[in-house]
N, C-alpha and C positions, 0 to 999 in steps of 0.2 A: 171432406175432399182429402185426397193424399197429399203428404207435402210433397213440392216440386223442389227436388234436391237440386238443381240444373245450376241454378245460382250461386248454389252454396260450396262450390268447389269439389276437391277430391276428398272421399271418405275414406276415414281413417279410423284405426282403434283408438279408443280415449287412452289409453296407457301408453300408444306408441307415437302420439303427437310430437314431441320434442325431436324424434329420430326421422318423422317423414319430413318436417321443417328442413333439418339438417340438410336431409337428402334432396330436399327442393333446390336449396341455394347450391349445394354443391353440385348440382349436374347443371348449373347454366353461370357460365362466366361472363355471360354478357349483360347481366343485369346485377345492381349493387342493393342489399338490402341496407334499410335507412329506418332508424327509430329514436325518438326523443321522448317517449311516452308511453305508458299504457293507458288504452282507450276503451272503454268497456261500454256496451251498449247492453242494458237489460230490460227486456220486454216480457211478457207474459203471452204464453200460447206460440203458434207459428207462422199467424197472419203476416207480422212485420218483418221477418226474417229477410223476405226477398226486399222490401221497401229499404230495409235498415242496411244490408248489403249494397245498394247502389249508392246510398247516401256515403257510407264509409269511402266507397271508391272514389267520389268527389273530395271528401274532407281530407285523405292523404297525400293531395296535390300539394297542399299549403302545411298540413300537419303530419309529419312522417311518424308511425306508431306502431306498436304490437296492437291490432285491434282484436278484442275477443267479442262477439257477439252470442248473447245467452238466450234463449229460449226456453222459460219456465212453463211447465205443465205438471203442477204437483199433485193434480188426481189422477194422473194417467198411471196406468200398472201394464207389466211388472214396473220396479225401478230399473233406470237404465241411463247410460249419457250417451248420446251417438255424436260424432265429431267429425267436421270437414275442416280442411285447408286450402289457403288459396293466396296468392300474390297480386295486389294493386300495384302497377308498374307505370312511370310516365317518364318521358325525356324531359330533362330540365333545358336543354337547347339542341340544336341541330345537330346531330354526329355525336353526342353524347352517350355515354352508357346509359340505361334506364335506371331510374331508382325506384325501388320498391318497397312497398310496407306489406307486412302478413296481415291473415286474417284468420284468426279461430271461430268456428261457429260451433256453439255447443248445445245440443238439444236434451234439458234434464227433464226427464219423466219420472215423476213418483219421489222425488226427492224431498227430504226436509230443507229449511232455511240453511242449517250449516252442511248441510251435503250439498248444495249449490255452491254456498261460498267456498267451499273445499275444492271444487271443480274448477271454479274460476282460479283461485290464488295460486292452485298447483301449475298454473300454465301462465301465469304472470313473469314479465321480465322485472327481478327483484331490485335492479339495478336503477329502475326509471319510475316516475313519479305514477300515481295510480288516479285515473280521472274515469269517473263513473257516470252514464248519462242514464237515469233510472226513468224508465217510460211506463211505469206501473203505479198504485196505490202504496205509500210506503206501509211497511208491515206494524202491526199494533206497537209491538216491544220490539225494540233493537238490538236482539240476543245475539246476531248472526256475528261471528269473528271477523266479517267483510268490515264492516263500520269503523274496526280500528286501524284499517289498512288505507282506506280512501282518503286522498289528498284533497282532490275536488268533487265534489257532488252536483251534478249537472240534474236540473229538472225544469219544467214547464209548469208554470203554478197557473197558465190559462186553461189546460187541463182538466184541471182538479175537479172533480163530481162534487166533492164534499170539502170546500175550500178548509172551513175550521179544524176539521178533523185532520186535513194533511198538514196544515200549518202544525198543531199540536205534536203530531207524530214527527215532526222535520225537526223540529225544538228538542225532541227525545234524542233524537239521531245526532243531532248537535253536539247536544251536553252530554251525552255517552261515550261518541265515536274519539277518533281521531281528533286532540286539541288543535291539530293544525289544519283540520280540515275547514277548506272554505267552501261558502255555498255560492252556486252561481245558476240566476233563475233566467232560463232562457225569455221569460216573460217581460223582466226588467231590462233586458237587451234589447227588446221589440221596440222599445219606447225610446231609446236612447236617442237616434237623429230628432225626436221631437222636444225630447228634453234640452237638446244641446241648441235648437232653435229657438225656443221659448227664452232661454238663458241669454244667447246673445241678443234677441230683441230687447229685452229689458236691461241691456247695457248700453242703449242707446238713450241719449239726453232727453228725448221727448217722453219717454216712458219711464225711465228711473224714477222721476219725481210722483209717478202715480203707483209706484209699488206698495207704498203704506195706505193706498187708499182704495186698494182693490177689494171687491165686493162680491163679485160673482162669476164664477168658473163653470163654463158649459163645455162638456166632454163628449164626442160624437164617436160611438162606437158599435162595431158589429155584434149582433145579438149572442154571438158566442164568446166575445171580449169583454164581457163585464168585470172581470178580474183584472183585465189589462187596466181598463179604465179606473176602478178602484186602486188601482197601484200606482198611476198617475196622480190622482187628485190627492194621494198620501204623500207623494213625492211633493206637492204643493205645500201641503200644510207641514210636513218638516222642514222644508229650507225656509217658510216664512213664519214658523213659531206659532201655527193656528191649532187649536184646541179643539178636539172633537166634542162636540153638543149632542147632537141627535142625529137619526137619519130616518127615511122612509123608502120606498121601492127604488126610485129614482131622483132622490133628492138627499144632501147630506149637509148639515149647518155644523159651521166651526164658529169656532170666536177668537179673535186675536187678543193681543194682550191688552188692548182697551176696553175689551169685552164687546165690540161690535160683532155682528154676525157677519158671516161669510158663507154663501149659499153655493153649492156644487150641483149643478143638473145633469143627470147622465140621460143623453140624448141617443136612440137607436139610429143607425146609420147602415145602409145596403153594402157599404165599403168595408174593405178587408180590417180587421183589429180596429186599431184608433185612427180614425182618417182625418180628425181636426180638432183642435178646440178654441174658445173665445175667451179672453179673459178680460173683464169690466170692471171700470172703476165710474164715479159719476161722470167726470170728464173726458173719457178715453175708452177705447178697447182696441184689443189685438187679436186678431183671428188668423190662424194656420190652419190649410186646409190642404188636404193632398187628394187630389180626383183619381178614381181607380185606374191602375196600370200608371200613373205618373211616377217618376224618381225624384220630384219635388215639391216643396213644401209652399204654396204660396201665403207669404205673410201679409196682411193689409193692417194698416194701424191708423186710427182715427184718434185725433187728439182736437184740443182747442186751435191748433194753428193751422190744420188741414190733414188731409189723407194721404198716406204713401204707401206704395207696395215694394215688397222686395221677395226673392227666391233664397230657399234654403235647401241643402242636401237635404232628400227623403229617407236615406238610408235604403239598405236591401235587407227585405222580409224573409228571402226564401231562408229556409232550415240551416242550409249548409253555411251562409254566410253568419247566420248569427252563433252556432256552435264554433266557426272560427275566432269570431271575438270571444267566447267564453273561454277557448283553449289558450288563449294569449297569456304568455306567463306575467307575474305581477300580481299585487295586492288586489282583492276583490270586492268591490261595491262595498264601501264603507256608507255610502250615503243610502244605499239599498237598505241595509240593515236599520235605518232611522225610518225609512219610510215604511220597512214591513212592521216594523213596531206599531203605528199607526193604523196600516191595514188590517191589522189582527182585530182593533176596534170597531170596523166597519162590517166585519164579516158576520153573518147571521148564526 
């Protein structure tokens, strides 16, 4: 199917992008250009160009940036780069000038990894940090000069078709790329509200005493969110000092520091992503559940003294909201690194 160029903006010659962007802003005094970072979206093929453009238009309402969207078609011939430019604008308040972020879209056909990297880097705003959302399998060898320039690498481990391979390739990128590069897994952010709710529940006196006695964890997840469930189980293990023992398809066994067994069961659910968890000890249980479409988690606590219920924010699982969280300045996910080390043991 031919590419629909309409959503991509104004077609321009690749070697004329900077001049055309300058002309775009010089011609309109009613709009103000704003940019705090470079935000690159890398995808393969052309199928995601329209959807990613729509996502960028929403994202820039809270994160002004120079956005560069790349569609990589390495098998296409003859080699060439097509380019488009556009501005995404919004009003900050009634009567104010429009605040705008610029988007450059590149379609790279028949280029090597180095050629794609050069096409991208020649259009960066070099005074600003580089955040890249990688929407494809990682390269087998991180030879591209791009990795030395990236400040924050964003990815979504839930989409990995070969998790063990992708984790190994990600480690190579981390070890050989920019030493200041931070990793941001959207899949980790997807569980943030649930992790916060669990932690707050175990701050309650009636559950805090049960923490050393936990012996079973049940995680309910959608069929395509198994890796999300494994990441949540790895967080439990990292925070509580559990050591991996063995696993089967839907059951993982850990041991605590006393040598006692702790069992994690993965249970399929029709709801999106991870819809709930149950944590058990011999004398208590905590269940957090979010029904389809709800914005809240219902926490049900059973202890020897009785049963109680409370609600916690369920978080926003929409992709734009998750990306906004990942683009927030600050140190990234030290606890995630501990959980990821355990997750690697659980991958086939």
